[in-house]
Backbone as numpy.savetxt, mean C-alpha at the origin, in Angstrom:
# Nx Ny Nz CAx CAy CAz Cx Cy Cz
-65.41 22.36 3.87 -65.30 20.90 3.81 -63.91 20.48 4.28
-63.87 19.54 5.16 -62.59 19.07 5.68 -61.97 18.08 4.72
-60.65 18.20 4.58 -59.91 17.26 3.74 -59.56 16.01 4.53
-59.49 14.88 3.85 -59.13 13.64 4.55 -57.73 13.73 5.15
-57.49 12.93 6.19 -56.17 12.91 6.83 -55.08 12.52 5.85
-55.38 11.63 4.89 -54.38 11.20 3.91 -53.90 12.37 3.08
-54.83 13.34 2.81 -54.43 14.51 2.02 -53.44 15.36 2.80
-53.75 15.59 4.11 -52.83 16.35 4.93 -51.46 15.66 5.02
-51.49 14.34 5.11 -50.24 13.59 5.15 -49.44 13.79 3.87
-50.11 13.78 2.73 -49.44 13.98 1.45 -48.84 15.38 1.38
-49.63 16.39 1.81 -49.10 17.75 1.81 -47.85 17.85 2.69
-47.92 17.19 3.83 -46.78 17.24 4.75 -45.54 16.62 4.13
-45.71 15.49 3.43 -44.58 14.84 2.78 -43.98 15.74 1.71
-44.87 16.41 0.95 -44.38 17.32 -0.09 -43.59 18.45 0.52
-44.10 19.03 1.63 -43.38 20.12 2.27 -42.01 19.68 2.80
-41.95 18.48 3.38 -40.67 17.95 3.86 -39.71 17.75 2.70
-40.23 17.21 1.60 -39.38 16.97 0.42 -38.81 18.28 -0.12
-39.69 19.32 -0.21 -39.22 20.61 -0.72 -38.20 21.23 0.23
-38.40 21.03 1.54 -37.44 21.56 2.50 -36.08 20.90 2.35
-36.09 19.58 2.13 -34.83 18.85 1.93 -34.14 19.33 0.66
-34.96 19.55 -0.39 -34.36 20.02 -1.64 -33.69 21.37 -1.47
-34.34 22.27 -0.72 -33.76 23.59 -0.53 -32.51 23.53 0.34
-32.49 22.58 1.27 -31.33 22.45 2.17 -30.18 21.74 1.48
-30.47 20.74 0.62 -29.45 19.94 -0.06 -29.73 19.95 -1.55
-29.29 20.95 -2.26 -29.57 21.00 -3.70 -28.87 19.87 -4.44
-29.47 19.48 -5.57 -28.92 18.39 -6.36 -27.86 18.94 -7.30
-26.71 19.23 -6.77 -25.64 19.76 -7.62 -24.63 18.69 -7.97
-24.90 17.45 -7.61 -24.03 16.33 -7.97 -24.89 15.26 -8.62
-24.29 14.40 -9.47 -25.04 13.28 -10.01 -25.58 12.41 -8.88
-26.85 12.03 -9.02 -27.49 11.22 -7.98 -27.35 11.88 -6.61
-27.56 13.19 -6.57 -27.24 13.97 -5.38 -28.25 13.93 -4.27
-29.21 13.06 -4.30 -30.17 12.96 -3.23 -29.46 12.62 -1.93
-29.48 13.51 -0.93 -28.71 13.25 0.30 -29.20 12.02 1.05
-30.52 11.76 0.98 -31.04 10.59 1.67 -30.50 9.32 1.02
-30.53 9.28 -0.32 -30.01 8.12 -1.03 -28.52 7.95 -0.81
-27.79 9.09 -0.81 -26.34 9.01 -0.62 -26.02 8.48 0.77
-26.79 8.92 1.77 -26.56 8.41 3.13 -26.83 6.92 3.20
-27.93 6.50 2.55 -28.24 5.08 2.55 -27.18 4.29 1.82
-26.69 4.84 0.69 -25.64 4.15 -0.07 -24.38 4.03 0.75
-24.02 5.10 1.46 -22.82 5.08 2.29 -22.95 4.03 3.39
-24.12 4.01 4.04 -24.34 3.02 5.09 -24.29 1.61 4.53
-24.86 1.44 3.34 -24.86 0.11 2.71 -23.45 -0.33 2.37
-22.66 0.57 1.77 -21.29 0.22 1.40 -20.45 -0.07 2.63
-20.66 0.71 3.68 -19.92 0.46 4.92 -20.28 -0.90 5.51
-21.58 -1.25 5.45 -22.00 -2.55 5.95 -21.39 -3.68 5.15
-21.34 -3.52 3.82 -20.73 -4.54 2.97 -19.25 -4.71 3.31
-18.54 -3.58 3.45 -17.11 -3.65 3.76 -16.88 -4.31 5.12
-17.70 -3.92 6.10 -17.54 -4.51 7.43 -17.86 -6.00 7.41
-18.88 -6.38 6.63 -19.26 -7.79 6.53 -18.16 -8.62 5.89
-17.47 -8.04 4.91 -16.37 -8.75 4.26 -15.09 -8.70 5.10
-14.88 -7.55 5.78 -13.66 -7.39 6.53 -13.60 -8.23 7.79
-14.75 -8.44 8.44 -14.76 -9.21 9.67 -14.27 -10.65 9.48
-14.73 -11.37 8.44 -14.17 -12.72 8.23 -12.67 -12.70 7.95
-12.19 -11.64 7.29 -10.75 -11.54 7.03 -9.97 -11.45 8.33
-10.46 -10.60 9.25 -9.78 -10.47 10.54 -9.84 -11.76 11.33
-10.98 -12.44 11.24 -11.09 -13.75 11.91 -10.14 -14.75 11.28
-10.04 -14.71 9.94 -9.11 -15.59 9.24 -7.68 -15.33 9.64
-7.32 -14.05 9.83 -5.97 -13.72 10.30 -5.69 -14.37 11.64
-6.67 -14.28 12.54 -6.47 -14.82 13.88 -6.36 -16.34 13.87
-7.10 -16.99 12.96 -7.13 -18.45 12.93 -5.94 -19.03 12.17
-5.65 -18.48 10.97 -4.68 -19.11 10.07 -3.29 -18.50 10.14
-3.17 -17.23 10.49 -1.86 -16.60 10.48 -1.04 -17.04 11.68
0.29 -16.96 11.58 1.15 -17.33 12.72 0.84 -16.49 13.95
1.19 -17.01 15.11 0.88 -16.34 16.37 1.77 -15.13 16.58
1.28 -14.19 17.37 2.06 -13.03 17.76 2.02 -11.92 16.72
2.44 -10.73 17.16 2.44 -9.57 16.27 3.38 -9.77 15.09
4.59 -10.26 15.36 5.53 -10.49 14.27 5.02 -11.59 13.33
4.28 -12.55 13.87 3.69 -13.59 13.03 2.71 -13.01 12.05
1.90 -12.04 12.49 0.96 -11.38 11.58 1.70 -10.58 10.52
2.82 -9.97 10.90 3.64 -9.25 9.92 4.25 -10.21 8.90
4.65 -11.40 9.39 5.16 -12.43 8.48 4.11 -12.79 7.43
2.85 -12.87 7.86 1.78 -13.25 6.94 1.57 -12.19 5.86
1.76 -10.90 6.22 1.66 -9.84 5.21 2.79 -9.99 4.20
4.01 -10.18 4.70 5.15 -10.36 3.80 5.03 -11.61 2.96
4.44 -12.64 3.52 4.29 -13.93 2.85 3.49 -13.80 1.54
2.60 -12.81 1.48 1.75 -12.63 0.30 2.47 -11.95 -0.86
3.58 -11.28 -0.60 4.23 -10.50 -1.67 5.71 -10.82 -1.85
6.29 -11.63 -0.97 7.75 -11.82 -0.96 8.09 -13.30 -0.89
9.22 -13.69 -1.53 9.63 -15.10 -1.48 10.08 -15.52 -0.08
10.59 -14.58 0.72 11.02 -14.82 2.10 12.10 -15.91 2.20
13.04 -15.90 1.27 14.17 -16.82 1.34 15.06 -16.40 2.51
15.40 -17.35 3.35 16.07 -17.04 4.61 17.40 -16.33 4.41
18.24 -16.86 3.53 19.58 -16.31 3.36 19.54 -14.92 2.75
18.46 -14.56 2.13 18.33 -13.24 1.50 17.58 -12.25 2.38
17.49 -12.55 3.66 16.75 -11.72 4.59 17.63 -11.31 5.76
17.25 -10.23 6.42 17.88 -9.84 7.68 17.22 -10.59 8.82
17.96 -10.71 9.94 17.47 -11.51 11.05 17.64 -10.76 12.37
16.67 -10.97 13.26 16.80 -10.55 14.65 17.15 -11.81 15.44
18.42 -12.00 15.72 18.88 -13.27 16.27 18.69 -14.36 15.22
17.90 -15.36 15.56 17.60 -16.43 14.61 16.29 -16.19 13.87
15.61 -15.09 14.18 14.29 -14.86 13.58 14.39 -14.00 12.32
13.83 -14.53 11.24 13.83 -13.84 9.97 12.83 -12.68 9.99
13.19 -11.54 9.35 12.26 -10.44 9.22 11.11 -10.82 8.28
9.98 -10.12 8.34 8.82 -10.49 7.53 9.08 -10.48 6.02
10.04 -9.67 5.57 10.32 -9.53 4.15 11.80 -9.74 3.88
12.14 -10.12 2.67 13.54 -10.26 2.29 14.22 -8.90 2.29
15.53 -8.88 2.11 16.27 -7.63 2.18 15.79 -6.62 1.14
15.53 -7.07 -0.09 15.09 -6.15 -1.14 13.70 -5.59 -0.83
12.78 -6.49 -0.45 11.41 -6.03 -0.15 11.38 -5.20 1.13
12.23 -5.52 2.10 12.32 -4.69 3.29 12.68 -3.27 2.92
13.73 -3.11 2.08 14.12 -1.78 1.64 13.03 -1.09 0.85
12.41 -1.84 -0.05 11.39 -1.24 -0.93 10.19 -0.72 -0.13
9.65 -1.56 0.76 8.39 -1.19 1.39 8.57 -0.30 2.61
9.69 -0.42 3.33 9.90 0.54 4.41 10.14 1.92 3.83
10.92 2.00 2.73 11.21 3.29 2.12 9.95 3.90 1.50
9.10 3.07 0.90 7.84 3.57 0.35 6.95 4.11 1.47
6.85 3.36 2.58 6.05 3.84 3.71 6.60 5.13 4.29
7.92 5.20 4.46 8.55 6.40 4.98 8.34 7.58 4.04
8.46 7.35 2.73 8.29 8.43 1.75 6.86 8.94 1.73
5.88 8.04 1.88 4.48 8.47 1.91 4.20 9.33 3.14
4.70 8.89 4.30 4.51 9.67 5.53 5.19 11.03 5.39
6.40 11.03 4.83 7.15 12.26 4.63 6.37 13.24 3.75
5.79 12.74 2.67 5.05 13.61 1.75 3.75 14.12 2.36
3.11 13.33 3.22 1.90 13.79 3.87 2.18 15.05 4.68
3.30 15.07 5.39 3.64 16.21 6.22 4.25 17.36 5.42
5.01 17.05 4.38 5.72 18.08 3.64 4.89 18.64 2.49
4.16 17.75 1.79 3.51 18.15 0.54 2.02 18.37 0.64
1.36 17.81 1.64 -0.07 18.02 1.77 -0.83 17.49 0.56
-1.58 18.40 -0.09 -2.40 18.02 -1.24 -1.72 18.32 -2.58
-0.42 18.55 -2.57 0.29 18.81 -3.83 0.10 17.62 -4.78
-0.26 17.91 -6.01 -0.68 16.83 -6.92 0.08 16.78 -8.24
1.13 17.55 -8.35 1.89 17.54 -9.60 3.08 16.58 -9.45
3.38 15.86 -10.51 4.54 14.97 -10.49 5.82 15.78 -10.33
6.90 15.16 -9.83 8.16 15.89 -9.67 8.71 16.41 -11.00
9.71 17.25 -10.90 10.34 17.82 -12.09 11.05 16.74 -12.90
11.41 17.09 -14.14 12.07 16.12 -15.01 13.38 15.62 -14.41
14.09 16.50 -13.72 15.35 16.08 -13.10 15.13 15.01 -12.05
14.11 15.21 -11.18 13.81 14.22 -10.16 13.30 12.94 -10.78
12.48 13.07 -11.83 11.99 11.88 -12.54 13.16 11.08 -13.10
14.18 11.78 -13.62 15.37 11.09 -14.15 16.06 10.29 -13.05
16.17 10.88 -11.85 16.77 10.16 -10.72 15.92 8.93 -10.36
14.61 9.09 -10.37 13.72 7.97 -10.05 13.87 6.85 -11.08
14.08 7.22 -12.34 14.30 6.21 -13.39 15.60 5.46 -13.12
16.62 6.18 -12.67 17.88 5.52 -12.31 17.68 4.55 -11.15
16.87 4.95 -10.18 16.55 4.04 -9.06 15.88 2.77 -9.59
14.94 2.95 -10.51 14.24 1.80 -11.08 15.20 0.89 -11.85
16.10 1.48 -12.64 17.05 0.68 -13.41 17.98 -0.10 -12.49
18.44 0.55 -11.42 19.30 -0.14 -10.46 18.56 -1.32 -9.84
17.28 -1.10 -9.49 16.45 -2.16 -8.93 16.30 -3.32 -9.92
16.04 -2.99 -11.19 15.82 -4.02 -12.21 17.10 -4.80 -12.50
18.23 -4.10 -12.59 19.50 -4.76 -12.91 19.92 -5.67 -11.76
19.87 -5.14 -10.54 20.28 -5.96 -9.39 19.32 -7.12 -9.18
18.02 -6.88 -9.39 17.05 -7.96 -9.24 17.25 -9.05 -10.27
17.51 -8.67 -11.52 17.73 -9.67 -12.57 19.01 -10.46 -12.32
20.06 -9.76 -11.92 21.33 -10.42 -11.63 21.18 -11.39 -10.46
20.42 -10.96 -9.43 20.21 -11.80 -8.26 19.36 -13.02 -8.60
18.36 -12.82 -9.46 17.50 -13.94 -9.86 18.28 -14.96 -10.69
19.15 -14.47 -11.58 20.00 -15.37 -12.36 20.90 -16.18 -11.45
21.45 -15.53 -10.43 22.31 -16.22 -9.47 21.53 -17.30 -8.73
20.27 -16.99 -8.37 19.43 -17.97 -7.68 19.16 -19.18 -8.56
18.84 -18.94 -9.83 18.58 -20.06 -10.74 19.81 -20.93 -10.93
20.97 -20.32 -11.00 22.21 -21.08 -11.17 22.53 -21.89 -9.92
22.13 -21.38 -8.74 22.38 -22.10 -7.50 21.44 -23.29 -7.33
20.19 -23.12 -7.77 19.18 -24.15 -7.54 18.99 -25.10 -8.71
19.33 -24.66 -9.93 19.15 -25.49 -11.12 20.39 -25.41 -12.00
21.48 -26.02 -11.57 22.71 -25.96 -12.37 22.51 -26.64 -13.72
23.20 -26.10 -14.72 23.06 -26.65 -16.07 23.45 -25.62 -17.10
22.57 -25.41 -18.06 22.88 -24.51 -19.16 23.09 -23.07 -18.69
22.41 -22.68 -17.60 22.54 -21.31 -17.12 23.93 -21.02 -16.56
24.71 -22.08 -16.26 26.05 -21.86 -15.74 26.93 -21.10 -16.72
26.59 -21.17 -18.00 27.39 -20.49 -19.02 27.12 -18.99 -19.07
26.04 -18.56 -18.45 25.70 -17.14 -18.44 26.36 -16.50 -17.22
27.28 -15.58 -17.42 27.99 -14.99 -16.27 27.11 -13.99 -15.52
27.30 -13.93 -14.21 26.67 -12.88 -13.41 27.48 -11.61 -13.52
26.81 -10.47 -13.44 27.52 -9.20 -13.44 28.39 -9.07 -12.20
27.89 -9.61 -11.07 28.61 -9.57 -9.80 27.90 -10.53 -8.86
28.52 -10.82 -7.74 27.90 -11.68 -6.73 26.90 -10.84 -5.94
25.62 -11.18 -5.98 24.62 -10.37 -5.26 24.77 -10.50 -3.75
24.32 -9.48 -3.05 24.39 -9.51 -1.59 23.26 -8.66 -1.02
23.03 -8.82 0.26 21.89 -8.16 0.90 22.05 -6.64 0.99
23.28 -6.17 1.02 23.49 -4.72 1.06 22.97 -4.08 -0.22
23.32 -4.65 -1.37 22.83 -4.12 -2.64 21.31 -4.30 -2.75
20.81 -5.41 -2.27 19.36 -5.62 -2.30 18.65 -4.55 -1.48
19.18 -4.23 -0.31 18.56 -3.22 0.55 18.56 -1.85 -0.12
19.70 -1.44 -0.67 19.81 -0.09 -1.24 19.01 0.05 -2.54
19.07 -0.96 -3.40 18.29 -0.86 -4.64 16.80 -0.98 -4.36
16.44 -1.79 -3.35 15.03 -1.89 -2.97 14.50 -0.58 -2.41
15.28 0.08 -1.56 14.83 1.34 -0.97 14.73 2.44 -2.04
15.62 2.41 -3.02 15.51 3.37 -4.12 14.21 3.17 -4.89
13.83 1.91 -5.11 12.58 1.63 -5.79 11.39 2.05 -4.95
11.49 1.88 -3.63 10.40 2.32 -2.75 10.19 3.82 -2.82
11.28 4.59 -2.85 11.16 6.04 -3.01 10.48 6.38 -4.33
10.88 5.69 -5.41 10.30 5.94 -6.72 8.79 5.65 -6.72
8.40 4.53 -6.12 6.97 4.19 -6.05 6.17 5.28 -5.34
6.65 5.69 -4.18 5.92 6.68 -3.39 5.90 8.04 -4.08
7.01 8.40 -4.74 7.09 9.70 -5.39 6.10 9.83 -6.54
5.79 8.73 -7.19 4.81 8.75 -8.29 3.40 8.53 -7.76
3.25 7.61 -6.79 1.91 7.27 -6.29 1.26 8.43 -5.56
2.02 9.17 -4.76 1.41 10.21 -3.92 0.71 11.30 -4.73
1.36 11.92 -5.72 0.64 12.93 -6.51 -0.51 12.36 -7.32
-0.38 11.13 -7.79 -1.48 10.51 -8.55 -2.69 10.32 -7.64
-2.46 9.92 -6.40 -3.56 9.78 -5.44 -4.23 11.13 -5.21
-3.44 12.16 -5.02 -4.01 13.50 -4.81 -4.80 13.97 -6.03
-4.33 13.66 -7.22 -5.06 14.02 -8.43 -6.41 13.33 -8.50
-6.51 12.16 -7.89 -7.74 11.37 -7.93 -8.72 11.78 -6.83
-8.22 12.21 -5.68 -9.08 12.42 -4.52 -9.77 13.77 -4.50
-9.01 14.85 -4.64 -9.48 16.15 -4.16 -10.27 16.92 -5.21
-11.30 17.61 -4.71 -12.13 18.44 -5.59 -11.33 19.62 -6.13
-10.54 20.25 -5.24 -9.68 21.36 -5.64 -8.24 20.87 -5.71
-7.67 20.90 -6.90 -6.32 20.38 -7.13 -5.28 21.45 -6.79
-4.30 21.07 -5.99 -3.16 21.94 -5.69 -2.05 21.59 -6.68
-1.90 22.41 -7.70 -1.02 22.08 -8.82 0.43 22.46 -8.53
0.94 21.99 -7.40 2.35 22.14 -7.07 2.98 20.76 -6.96
4.26 20.63 -7.31 4.88 19.30 -7.27 4.96 18.76 -5.85
4.71 17.46 -5.72 4.77 16.82 -4.41 6.20 16.76 -3.87
7.18 16.80 -4.77 8.59 16.77 -4.38 9.34 17.92 -5.03
10.07 18.65 -4.24 11.07 19.60 -4.71 12.44 19.00 -4.44
13.47 19.58 -5.03 14.81 19.02 -4.87 15.24 18.99 -3.40
14.88 20.02 -2.64 15.30 20.06 -1.23 14.68 18.92 -0.44
13.35 18.78 -0.52 12.68 17.71 0.21 13.09 16.34 -0.29
13.30 16.22 -1.60 13.74 14.95 -2.18 15.11 14.56 -1.64
16.01 15.52 -1.55 17.34 15.26 -1.01 17.30 14.86 0.46
16.43 15.54 1.23 16.30 15.20 2.65 15.82 13.76 2.83
14.82 13.37 2.01 14.30 12.01 2.10 15.37 10.98 1.75
16.12 11.22 0.69 17.18 10.28 0.30 18.21 10.17 1.42
18.55 11.30 2.04 19.51 11.28 3.15 19.00 10.45 4.30
17.72 10.59 4.64 17.14 9.78 5.71 17.19 8.29 5.38
16.85 7.96 4.16 16.83 6.55 3.77 18.24 5.95 3.82
19.24 6.69 3.37 20.62 6.21 3.43 21.03 5.95 4.88
20.68 6.88 5.77 21.03 6.71 7.18 20.34 5.47 7.76
19.05 5.31 7.46 18.31 4.15 7.97 18.91 2.86 7.42
19.28 2.85 6.13 19.89 1.66 5.55 21.19 1.29 6.27
22.00 2.28 6.55 23.26 2.01 7.26 22.99 1.47 8.66
21.94 1.99 9.30 21.58 1.47 10.63 21.07 0.03 10.54
20.32 -0.28 9.48 19.85 -1.66 9.30 21.02 -2.62 9.17
22.06 -2.20 8.48 23.22 -3.06 8.24 24.01 -3.34 9.51
23.73 -2.61 10.60 24.38 -2.92 11.88 23.79 -4.19 12.52
22.62 -4.64 12.01 21.93 -5.82 12.55 21.51 -5.64 14.00
21.34 -4.41 14.42 20.92 -4.16 15.80 19.41 -4.42 15.94
19.00 -5.20 16.94 17.56 -5.43 17.15 16.79 -4.14 17.40
17.45 -3.15 17.98 16.78 -1.87 18.24 16.33 -1.23 16.92
17.07 -1.46 15.86 16.71 -0.93 14.54 15.80 -1.90 13.79
16.11 -3.18 13.85 15.40 -4.15 13.02 13.95 -4.37 13.45
13.65 -4.26 14.74 12.26 -4.42 15.18 11.35 -3.35 14.56
11.70 -2.05 14.67 10.86 -1.05 14.01 10.81 -1.21 12.50
11.91 -1.63 11.89 11.93 -1.82 10.44 11.01 -2.97 10.03
10.95 -4.01 10.86 10.03 -5.12 10.58 8.60 -4.62 10.50
8.21 -3.78 11.46 6.85 -3.23 11.45 6.65 -2.26 10.30
7.61 -1.36 10.09 7.46 -0.34 9.05 7.39 -0.96 7.66
8.20 -1.99 7.40 8.20 -2.60 6.08 6.91 -3.37 5.81
6.44 -4.14 6.81 5.21 -4.91 6.62 4.00 -3.98 6.53
3.93 -2.99 7.41 2.81 -2.06 7.36 2.90 -1.15 6.13
4.12 -0.89 5.65 4.26 -0.16 4.39 3.68 -0.96 3.23
3.91 -2.28 3.26 3.31 -3.15 2.24 1.79 -3.07 2.28
1.23 -3.20 3.48 -0.22 -3.15 3.63 -0.76 -1.78 3.21
-0.05 -0.71 3.56 -0.52 0.64 3.22 -0.59 0.85 1.72
0.42 0.38 0.99 0.40 0.52 -0.47 -0.79 -0.23 -1.07
-1.04 -1.44 -0.58 -2.18 -2.21 -1.08 -3.50 -1.51 -0.77
-3.62 -1.00 0.45 -4.85 -0.29 0.83 -5.07 0.93 -0.06
-4.02 1.69 -0.31 -4.15 2.89 -1.14 -4.57 2.53 -2.55
-3.93 1.53 -3.13 -4.25 1.12 -4.50 -5.70 0.65 -4.60
-6.12 -0.19 -3.66 -7.49 -0.69 -3.70 -8.50 0.41 -3.39
-8.15 1.36 -2.51 -9.05 2.48 -2.22 -9.26 3.35 -3.45
-8.18 3.61 -4.19 -8.30 4.41 -5.42 -9.13 3.65 -6.45
-8.93 2.34 -6.53 -9.74 1.53 -7.44 -11.21 1.62 -7.05
-11.51 1.53 -5.77 -12.89 1.64 -5.28 -13.48 2.99 -5.67
-12.71 4.07 -5.45 -13.19 5.42 -5.76 -13.51 5.55 -7.24
-12.67 5.00 -8.10 -12.90 5.09 -9.53 -14.13 4.27 -9.95
-14.28 3.08 -9.37 -15.45 2.26 -9.70 -16.74 2.94 -9.25
-16.71 3.58 -8.07 -17.89 4.27 -7.55 -18.07 5.66 -8.13
-17.17 6.06 -9.03 -17.23 7.37 -9.70 -17.22 8.52 -8.69
-16.34 8.40 -7.70 -16.22 9.42 -6.67 -14.92 10.20 -6.78
-14.19 10.04 -7.90 -12.93 10.76 -8.04 -13.19 12.26 -8.11
-12.26 13.00 -7.48 -12.30 14.46 -7.41 -13.57 14.97 -6.75
-14.02 14.30 -5.70 -15.21 14.74 -4.97 -14.93 15.01 -3.50
-13.71 14.77 -3.04 -13.41 14.88 -1.62 -12.79 16.24 -1.30
-13.12 16.73 -0.11 -12.61 18.03 0.31 -11.78 17.95 1.58
-11.97 16.90 2.38 -11.27 16.79 3.66 -10.88 15.33 3.89
-9.71 15.10 4.51 -9.27 13.71 4.74 -10.26 12.86 5.52
-11.06 13.47 6.41 -12.00 12.66 7.20 -13.07 12.03 6.32
-13.27 12.53 5.10 -14.25 11.97 4.19 -13.77 10.67 3.54
-12.51 10.30 3.78 -11.92 9.15 3.09 -12.10 7.85 3.86
-12.87 7.88 4.96 -12.93 6.67 5.80 -13.53 5.48 5.05
-14.55 5.72 4.23 -15.18 4.60 3.54 -14.28 4.02 2.44
-13.66 4.86 1.57 -12.71 4.28 0.59 -11.55 3.55 1.25
-11.05 4.08 2.38 -9.95 3.41 3.06 -10.40 2.10 3.69
-11.61 2.09 4.24 -12.16 0.84 4.77 -12.33 -0.18 3.66
-12.81 0.28 2.50 -12.97 -0.61 1.35 -11.62 -1.13 0.88
-10.63 -0.22 0.80 -9.29 -0.63 0.39 -8.68 -1.62 1.35
-8.88 -1.40 2.65 -8.35 -2.32 3.66 -9.00 -3.69 3.52
-10.32 -3.71 3.31 -11.03 -4.99 3.17 -10.53 -5.76 1.96
-10.38 -5.08 0.83 -9.91 -5.75 -0.39 -8.46 -6.21 -0.23
-7.63 -5.39 0.42 -6.23 -5.77 0.63 -6.13 -7.01 1.50
-6.93 -7.06 2.56 -6.89 -8.22 3.46 -7.43 -9.47 2.76
-8.44 -9.31 1.92 -8.94 -10.44 1.15 -7.86 -11.00 0.24
-7.11 -10.10 -0.41 -6.04 -10.54 -1.29 -4.94 -11.25 -0.51
-4.51 -10.65 0.60 -3.44 -11.24 1.40 -3.85 -12.61 1.93
-5.07 -12.69 2.46 -5.54 -13.96 3.02 -5.63 -15.03 1.93
-6.11 -14.66 0.75 -6.25 -15.63 -0.34 -4.90 -16.15 -0.80
-3.94 -15.23 -1.01 -2.61 -15.63 -1.46 -1.92 -16.48 -0.40
-2.04 -16.07 0.86 -1.39 -16.81 1.95 -1.91 -18.24 2.03
-3.23 -18.39 1.99 -3.80 -19.73 2.12 -3.43 -20.60 0.92
-3.41 -20.02 -0.27 -3.02 -20.78 -1.46 -1.56 -21.19 -1.38
-0.69 -20.26 -1.02 0.75 -20.57 -0.94 1.03 -21.59 0.17
0.34 -21.42 1.30 0.53 -22.36 2.41 0.07 -23.76 2.00
-1.02 -23.83 1.24 -1.51 -25.12 0.78 -0.51 -25.78 -0.17
0.15 -24.99 -1.01 1.09 -25.53 -1.99 2.45 -25.87 -1.40
2.91 -25.08 -0.42 4.27 -25.27 0.10 4.31 -25.91 1.48
3.25 -25.73 2.27 3.22 -26.30 3.61 4.11 -25.61 4.62
4.59 -24.39 4.31 5.48 -23.69 5.23 5.25 -22.19 5.12
5.45 -21.49 6.25 5.38 -20.03 6.26 6.74 -19.41 5.91
7.74 -20.23 5.71 9.07 -19.72 5.36 9.16 -19.53 3.85
10.39 -19.42 3.33 10.58 -19.24 1.90 10.17 -20.46 1.10
10.14 -20.30 -0.21 9.77 -21.42 -1.07 10.76 -22.57 -0.87
10.26 -23.79 -0.68 11.16 -24.94 -0.49 12.08 -25.12 -1.69
13.36 -25.37 -1.39 14.33 -25.61 -2.45 15.05 -24.38 -2.94
14.56 -23.18 -2.56 15.21 -21.95 -2.96 16.02 -21.42 -1.80
17.31 -21.62 -1.85 18.17 -21.26 -0.74 19.35 -20.39 -1.16
19.43 -20.02 -2.47 20.60 -19.30 -2.95 20.55 -17.81 -2.66
């Protein structure tokens, strides 16, 4: 007796299913490879759908030119007060002196660790951590002193009785900012590695030798920035703004990975394209939202009106 065609079709589906199971065992939660592929495609489509309007918004609302787009990135995280910024001729850099130091140094430190440390995921030694704490304290003290000076310049009155520790200046802002940038990257990099990789490399991301080399590079770059040479300031404008964007992308990508419960599942950097795309989309959404809100409130792409100290 011949079986109906529907029966043969059912048998064929079962055989295909069993073949897929043998080829892709379910050794992960929700490990169906077909579902995972569909989920990946769906998430990528969502990210692309959200990211495309952001890029269009950048083109429509952000200032013209490459440096204008960098200004828009800095505009979302920095006050951009003119007198507290470095200039290429009459043109202000995308970030103030402190934020320039912080984000260029963070970007440089992340790149440095990628090449030197690889997948090392252990925090630095206690001695290096102590130095990083000193960097943070210097950043906090100079920032507080500078903020007090700004308030006294813009709102004279009772605050005049509170003495400043010293007169703030852009040199101190640059050096304390870059120290904070090193501290951020030194902590963020091993934490990211602890979150990403299936196999953890339990070696410190920073040793004293590499840490000293990085600090030496940052000091040299800071001294070059203080020459006010356009040859130096143009690359620093890009590095500081893109360093800002990179930190935001990394933070949002890690958040995405944790929400999707994909931590400690990656084996190769090429597998990170979707979390990085998600992080980039979320970072651009944040930047665009803050920029449009601030522009609506202030009416200018420059620093906050009235803050000139």
